[in-house]
N, C-alpha and C positions, 0 to 999 in steps of 0.2 A: 573513613567513617561515612562520608557522604555517599561513596560508591555502594556500600552495603545497603544504605537506605534506599537508593535507587533500585537496587536489585529486588528489594522487598515490595516495591510498589506493584499493585496489580496491573497487569499488562493486557492490552487488547490486540488481537490479531485482526486486521481489517482488510477489506477489499472495497475500493472506492472507484468511482468514475469522476474524472477531473476534466474540466473544459479549459483549454488554453484560449484566452480571450483574443490574442492577436491573430492566431491562425484559424480559430473556430473549431479546432480539432478536439475531440474527446479521447482520452486515453484511460487506461486502467492502472491503478497503483495498488500494490500489495505492501503491507507494512505493519508495524507495531507501534503502539503509543501507550503511555501511561496516563495520558490526559483522559478525563472522564467524558469530555465532549469532543468528538472527533472534529466537528465543525471548527472548534477553536484551534485545533492542530493545524488547520489549513488556512488560517487567517493571515492577513498582511503582516502581523507582528512576527510571524515565523518565516517570513521571506517568500510568501506565496502570492505576492502582488501580481496581478495579471492572470490569475487562475481562479476558477470557481469550482467548488466541490459540488458536483451535480447530484450524486446519490451515493449512499452507503449501501453497498450490496450485501456485505457480510460484516459482522463484528462478533468476535468470540473472545470472552474473557478467559484467559488461561495462563497459568504460571509457566507453560512451555511455549509461550508466544515466539520467543527468539528461535527456538529449535524448529518449530513448525514453519516459521517464515523462511528459514534457510532451506528446508526441504522443498517448500513450494517454489522458491526462486530457482533452486537447482533443477527441479523437474521442468519448470517453464523454459529455462535456458536451453534445455536439451530438446525441446519440442520444436520440430520444424514449422509447424502451423502457427506458432506464436512468435511474433516479432517484437523486439525491444522497441521502446519509444523514447526519443530523446527530447525532453522539453526544450523549447527555444531559449528561455531565459536562464542565464548562468546561475541566478540566485536560487533556482529550484533545488531544494535539498531532497535527497533520496531518489535521484533520477535512475539509479541502477535497479529500482523496484518498479519501473514504469514499463508498460507493455501496450502494444498497439491494440486498438479497440476491435480490429477485425478478428482477433483471436479470443474474444470474450467468452464464447461457449467453452472452449478448452480451458481457459483460465479458471472459470467458475467450477468446472468439473474437477480440475486438479486441486483447487482450493478446498472444495467440499470433501474430496476423497482423503486428503492429507489431514485436514482439520477434524474430520469425524473420529479420529483416533483419540482426541482429548476429552 
């Protein structure tokens, strides 16, 4: 029962910049959330101690968020110019969705191209 309720929640596909406080590095994260406020999604309560949400580059509300996120990640993982980023802290959830800031232009272009279909 609870699972079907979760599936019915409106989802947002997002692209954010996150700063790792200990290293001073900023990285890019692609993801989905059913939270209304993305800022809350990255609060200490969700295991993001030591990280600061710098900016929300994109946020798209779509029932296809999971599908689009999968396509975006697959495309990014195949792109040589885009490197993965591994957050230092083990507590960081969703590290498979993190990418090096150096690939930002490509990441934004791929995100926009794939998400424009919704």
